[in-house]
C-alpha positions as CSV (number, residue, x, y, z in Angstrom):
1,M,0.0,0.0,0.0
2,K,1.2,3.5,-0.8
3,G,1.1,6.6,1.3
4,L,2.2,10.2,1.6
5,V,4.3,11.2,4.6
6,L,2.7,14.1,6.5
7,E,5.1,14.2,9.5
8,S,8.4,12.6,10.3
9,H,9.9,12.3,13.8
10,G,12.9,10.0,13.9
11,Q,11.9,6.5,13.0
12,R,8.1,7.3,13.5
13,V,6.2,8.8,10.6
14,T,2.6,9.9,10.1
15,V,1.3,8.7,6.7
16,R,-1.9,9.5,4.7
17,L,-3.0,6.3,2.9
18,Q,-3.5,6.6,-0.9
19,A,-5.1,4.5,-3.7
20,G,-8.7,4.2,-2.4
21,E,-7.7,3.6,1.2
22,Q,-8.9,6.3,3.6
23,G,-7.2,7.5,6.7
24,V,-3.9,8.5,8.4
25,V,-1.7,6.0,10.1
26,Q,1.4,6.0,12.3
27,A,4.2,3.9,10.9
28,T,7.8,2.9,11.8
29,L,10.8,2.9,9.4
30,R,12.4,-0.4,8.7
31,G,16.1,-0.6,9.8
32,K,17.3,-1.0,6.2
33,I,15.7,2.4,5.3
34,R,17.3,4.2,8.2
35,L,20.8,2.8,7.3
36,Q,20.7,3.0,3.4
37,N,21.1,6.8,3.2
38,L,23.9,7.7,5.6
39,K,24.3,11.3,4.2
40,S,21.0,12.5,5.6
41,T,20.0,12.5,9.3
42,N,16.4,11.6,8.2
43,P,15.9,9.3,5.2
44,V,12.2,10.0,5.1
45,C,10.6,13.5,5.4
46,C,7.3,15.3,4.9
47,G,6.2,14.9,1.2
48,D,7.9,11.6,0.6
49,L,5.8,8.8,-1.1
50,V,6.3,5.6,0.7
51,E,5.4,1.9,0.4
52,L,3.7,0.6,3.6
53,C,3.1,-2.9,5.0
54,Y,0.5,-3.7,7.7
55,E,1.4,-6.4,10.2
56,P,-2.0,-7.7,11.4
57,K,-0.6,-9.8,14.3
58,A,1.3,-6.8,15.8
59,G,-1.2,-4.2,14.6
60,N,1.7,-2.1,13.2
61,W,2.4,-0.2,10.0
62,T,5.9,-0.3,8.6
63,V,7.5,1.8,5.9
64,E,9.1,-0.8,3.5
65,G,10.3,1.6,0.8
66,V,10.6,5.2,-0.3
67,A,9.9,6.4,-3.8
68,E,12.5,8.5,-5.6
69,R,12.1,12.2,-4.9
70,R,11.1,14.6,-7.6
71,N,12.9,17.4,-5.6
72,H,13.6,18.2,-2.0
73,M,14.9,21.0,0.3
74,V,17.7,20.3,2.8
75,R,19.7,22.2,5.4
76,K,22.9,21.4,7.2
77,A,22.4,19.0,10.1
78,T,22.5,20.7,13.5
79,N,25.1,18.4,15.0
80,L,28.0,20.1,13.0
81,S,28.5,16.9,10.9
82,K,28.8,16.8,7.2
83,Q,25.3,15.4,7.0
84,T,22.2,17.1,5.8
85,H,18.6,17.2,7.1
86,A,15.8,16.9,4.7
87,L,13.1,19.5,5.3
88,A,10.5,18.5,2.7
89,A,10.2,16.5,-0.6
90,N,8.2,16.6,-3.8
91,L,7.4,20.2,-3.6
92,D,5.4,22.1,-6.2
93,R,6.0,25.5,-4.6
94,V,7.3,27.1,-1.4
95,W,5.3,29.8,0.3
96,V,7.0,31.9,2.9
97,V,4.2,33.3,5.1
98,C,5.4,36.1,7.4
99,S,4.3,39.4,8.9
100,L,5.9,42.9,8.8
101,F,5.2,43.3,12.5
102,E,4.2,41.0,15.4
103,P,6.6,39.3,14.8
104,K,9.0,41.7,13.0
105,F,9.8,40.9,9.4
106,S,13.1,39.2,8.8
107,G,14.5,39.7,5.3
108,G,17.3,37.3,6.1
109,F,15.0,34.5,6.9
110,V,13.0,35.0,3.7
111,D,16.2,35.2,1.7
112,R,17.5,31.9,3.1
113,I,14.2,30.1,2.3
114,A,14.0,31.7,-1.2
115,L,17.6,30.9,-2.0
116,T,17.3,27.3,-0.8
117,A,14.2,26.8,-2.9
118,A,15.9,28.3,-5.9
119,A,18.9,26.0,-5.4
120,F,16.6,23.0,-5.7
121,G,14.6,24.4,-8.6
122,I,11.4,25.0,-6.6
123,P,9.4,28.2,-7.2
124,C,9.0,30.4,-4.2
125,R,6.5,33.1,-3.3
126,V,6.2,35.4,-0.2
127,L,2.9,36.2,1.5
128,L,2.9,39.1,3.9
129,N,0.0,38.6,6.3
130,K,-1.9,40.9,8.7
131,S,-2.2,43.5,6.0
132,D,-5.6,44.6,7.4
133,R,-3.7,46.0,10.5
134,W,-1.2,48.2,8.6
135,N,-1.0,51.9,8.6
136,E,0.5,54.0,5.7
137,E,4.1,53.5,6.9
138,A,3.6,49.7,7.0
139,R,2.0,49.8,3.5
140,S,5.1,51.7,2.3
141,T,7.4,49.1,3.9
142,A,5.4,46.3,2.3
143,E,5.7,48.0,-1.1
144,H,9.5,48.3,-0.6
145,W,9.8,44.6,0.1
146,R,7.5,43.8,-2.9
147,E,9.8,45.7,-5.2
148,V,13.0,44.1,-3.7
149,Y,11.7,40.6,-4.2
150,A,10.1,41.3,-7.6
151,A,13.6,42.3,-8.8
152,A,14.7,38.8,-7.8
153,G,11.7,37.2,-9.6
154,I,9.8,36.4,-6.4
155,E,6.2,37.4,-6.2
156,V,4.9,39.0,-3.0
157,G,1.3,38.8,-2.0
158,L,-0.6,40.5,0.8
159,A,-3.2,38.9,3.0
160,P,-5.3,40.0,6.0
161,L,-5.2,38.3,9.3
């Protein structure tokens, strides 16, 4: 049976079943999957398509295989190793949703996400939320960031709370 990974926490994953089967299940990664990709701290991440097996006697779901990824985003692993940590896989687009205030806008954060997405060939858009609470100064600031990102080919949208 096939499924789409919704969450990944170590060897435990949450998977939405596909192909006519309804529901979301908790599954465990087989040892061979954890060991086959030693360059990544997590061989399965959100967005991966996986092959599942149900063990009726134990009542457990097990991830038996992982389909090849169409694309993915990674970051350096936090343990200062040479390994990477997969953030998400099989992405159609990356949306960076942030506010100008409450919390304060971080151009550096948006830049890092946009550059990472571009490096993996994934289109990126920015959505500035809470626009219904802006005064004229905030609208001017939003227009500034819209122009900056438009020059880099990144569309910026506005949304109320």
